[in-house]
C-alpha positions as CSV (number, residue, x, y, z in Angstrom):
1,M,0.0,0.0,0.0
2,R,1.4,3.4,-1.0
3,W,0.9,5.0,2.4
4,I,3.2,2.7,4.3
5,A,6.1,5.1,4.6
6,T,6.9,7.5,7.5
7,A,6.4,5.4,10.6
8,L,6.5,5.8,14.3
9,V,6.5,2.4,15.9
10,I,5.2,2.4,19.4
11,A,7.2,-0.5,20.7
12,L,10.6,-1.2,22.2
13,S,11.9,-3.2,19.2
14,P,14.4,-1.5,16.9
15,L,13.4,-0.1,13.5
16,S,14.4,-2.1,10.5
17,G,17.1,-0.6,8.3
18,C,14.8,-0.1,5.3
19,G,12.1,1.5,7.4
20,A,14.5,3.9,9.0
21,I,16.0,4.9,5.7
22,S,12.6,5.4,4.1
23,S,11.5,7.6,7.0
24,L,14.7,9.8,6.7
25,S,14.4,10.1,3.0
26,K,10.9,11.6,3.3
27,A,11.5,13.7,6.3
28,G,12.1,16.9,4.4
29,A,9.4,16.4,1.7
30,E,6.8,19.1,1.2
31,L,3.4,17.7,2.1
32,D,0.0,18.9,0.9
33,A,-2.0,20.5,3.8
34,Y,-5.6,19.6,4.4
35,T,-8.2,21.1,6.7
36,L,-11.8,20.1,7.7
37,T,-15.0,22.2,7.7
38,P,-17.0,23.1,10.8
39,A,-20.7,22.4,11.2
40,R,-23.0,25.0,9.7
41,S,-26.6,26.0,10.4
42,T,-29.2,26.0,7.6
43,G,-31.0,28.8,9.4
44,A,-30.3,31.6,11.9
45,P,-28.0,30.5,14.8
46,A,-29.8,29.6,18.0
47,G,-29.8,32.4,20.7
48,G,-28.0,32.2,24.0
49,S,-26.3,34.3,26.6
50,A,-23.8,32.0,28.3
51,H,-20.0,32.4,27.8
52,L,-18.4,29.1,26.7
53,I,-14.6,28.4,26.6
54,V,-13.4,25.5,24.4
55,E,-10.1,24.3,25.7
56,L,-7.3,22.9,23.6
57,P,-8.0,19.1,23.4
58,S,-5.7,16.7,25.1
59,T,-4.5,13.6,23.3
60,A,-1.8,10.9,23.1
61,G,1.5,11.5,21.5
62,A,0.8,9.8,18.2
63,L,-2.1,12.3,17.6
64,A,-0.3,15.4,18.9
65,T,1.0,16.2,15.4
66,D,-0.2,17.6,12.1
67,R,0.5,14.2,10.4
68,I,-2.5,12.1,9.3
69,L,-2.4,9.0,11.4
70,I,-2.8,5.4,10.2
71,K,-3.0,2.5,12.7
72,P,-2.4,-0.9,11.0
73,V,-2.6,-2.5,14.5
74,P,-3.4,-0.9,17.9
75,Y,0.2,-0.5,19.0
76,Q,1.6,0.9,15.7
77,A,1.3,4.4,14.3
78,Q,2.1,5.4,10.7
79,Y,1.5,8.5,8.8
80,L,0.3,9.3,5.3
81,P,3.5,10.2,3.2
82,D,1.9,12.8,1.0
83,G,-0.5,14.8,3.2
84,R,-0.8,16.5,6.6
85,W,-3.4,18.5,8.6
86,S,-3.2,22.3,8.3
87,E,-2.4,22.4,12.1
88,P,-1.8,19.7,14.8
89,A,-4.9,17.5,15.3
90,P,-5.8,19.0,18.8
91,A,-5.6,22.6,17.5
92,L,-7.6,21.6,14.3
93,L,-10.3,20.1,16.5
94,Q,-10.4,23.2,18.7
95,T,-10.8,25.4,15.7
96,L,-13.6,23.2,14.3
97,L,-15.4,23.2,17.7
98,V,-15.2,26.9,18.2
99,A,-16.4,27.7,14.6
100,S,-19.2,25.1,14.9
101,F,-20.5,26.7,18.1
102,Q,-20.4,30.1,16.5
103,N,-22.2,28.9,13.4
104,L,-24.9,26.9,15.2
105,G,-25.4,29.2,18.2
106,G,-26.7,28.4,21.6
107,F,-24.2,30.6,23.5
108,G,-23.7,34.4,23.7
109,L,-19.9,34.1,23.4
110,V,-17.6,31.2,22.4
111,G,-13.9,31.4,22.5
112,R,-10.6,29.6,23.1
113,T,-9.6,31.9,26.1
114,A,-11.6,34.0,28.6
115,N,-10.1,37.3,27.3
116,G,-10.5,38.8,30.7
117,L,-14.2,37.6,31.1
118,K,-15.3,35.0,33.5
119,P,-16.8,32.1,31.4
120,D,-20.0,30.4,32.5
121,Y,-18.9,27.0,31.1
122,T,-15.7,25.3,29.9
123,L,-15.7,22.4,27.4
124,M,-12.9,20.0,27.8
125,T,-12.0,17.4,25.1
126,E,-9.9,14.3,25.1
127,L,-9.2,13.2,21.5
128,Q,-9.0,9.4,21.6
129,D,-9.1,8.4,18.0
130,F,-8.5,10.4,14.8
131,Q,-7.0,7.9,12.3
132,V,-7.3,5.6,9.4
133,E,-7.4,1.9,10.0
134,P,-6.9,-0.7,7.2
135,A,-9.7,-3.3,7.2
136,G,-8.9,-5.8,4.4
137,P,-9.3,-4.1,1.0
138,E,-11.1,-1.1,2.7
139,F,-10.2,1.6,5.2
140,V,-12.0,2.8,8.3
141,I,-11.9,6.4,9.4
142,R,-12.2,6.3,13.2
143,I,-12.9,9.3,15.3
144,S,-13.7,9.4,19.0
145,M,-13.5,12.0,21.7
146,M,-14.6,12.3,25.3
147,M,-16.3,15.7,26.0
148,T,-16.7,17.1,29.5
149,L,-18.7,20.3,30.3
150,I,-17.8,22.1,33.5
151,R,-19.8,24.9,35.1
152,E,-17.3,27.5,36.2
153,S,-19.4,29.0,39.1
154,D,-18.7,25.9,41.2
155,R,-16.4,23.8,39.0
156,R,-19.1,21.1,38.8
157,I,-19.1,18.6,36.0
158,V,-22.4,19.2,34.2
159,G,-22.1,16.3,31.8
160,S,-19.6,14.0,30.2
161,R,-20.1,12.0,27.0
162,R,-18.1,10.1,24.4
163,F,-18.8,10.8,20.7
164,S,-17.5,8.5,18.1
165,S,-17.8,7.7,14.4
166,A,-16.5,4.9,12.1
167,T,-16.7,5.4,8.3
168,T,-15.6,2.9,5.7
169,V,-14.0,4.0,2.4
170,G,-12.7,1.8,-0.4
171,S,-9.5,3.8,-1.3
172,D,-6.4,4.9,0.4
173,D,-6.2,8.0,-1.9
174,T,-5.4,10.9,0.4
175,R,-8.1,13.2,-0.8
176,T,-10.7,10.4,-0.5
177,L,-9.6,9.8,3.1
178,V,-9.7,13.5,4.0
179,A,-13.2,13.8,2.5
180,A,-14.3,10.9,4.7
181,F,-12.8,12.6,7.8
182,D,-14.7,15.7,6.9
183,S,-18.0,13.9,6.4
184,A,-17.6,12.1,9.7
185,M,-16.6,15.2,11.6
186,Q,-19.7,17.1,10.3
187,G,-22.1,14.7,12.1
188,L,-20.0,14.6,15.3
189,L,-19.7,18.4,15.5
190,Q,-23.5,18.8,15.1
191,D,-24.1,16.3,17.9
192,I,-21.5,17.9,20.2
193,V,-22.9,21.4,19.8
194,L,-26.5,20.2,20.4
195,W,-25.5,18.1,23.5
196,T,-23.5,21.0,25.0
197,A,-26.3,23.6,24.4
198,R,-28.8,21.3,26.1
């Protein structure tokens, strides 16, 4: 498969000579950058008065990068050799969440930082899966994240919920995979905004 190139093997075994040389030879290559689109409302945004802060998501090391992750097996992380995200995955997700809340409404103010104002709520995210997984001749786009909403007046957890999606595609073409990521994220972002606003 053409994407088996730059690899980070999460194990204590040494890299094979060919794998290491292949990784080094592509380290300086210019990669196409891809982004995803936030959820959008078909009508006027919902009203609201509360101030919401969306914190930068936390995640494991293999996802804390702008590379597009592929996991052939649970303990191995590889990356697409010819594409990357426009910013590291946690920052990309934060951007998508903030824009989705602003587009769909439900809050008076949504931001990444308080900017001197005391927020009413803080939304914390743990990004657990954001990857491609080979599945025979097909590929699964797997996304999952744990969302926790905190009320700032008493630091009480208002709610916590895991959101996940698994979408199957029949090609490992980078643009096809990114389009599948985008489609899956659209549904998840809609669900997260509605859940948080409730």
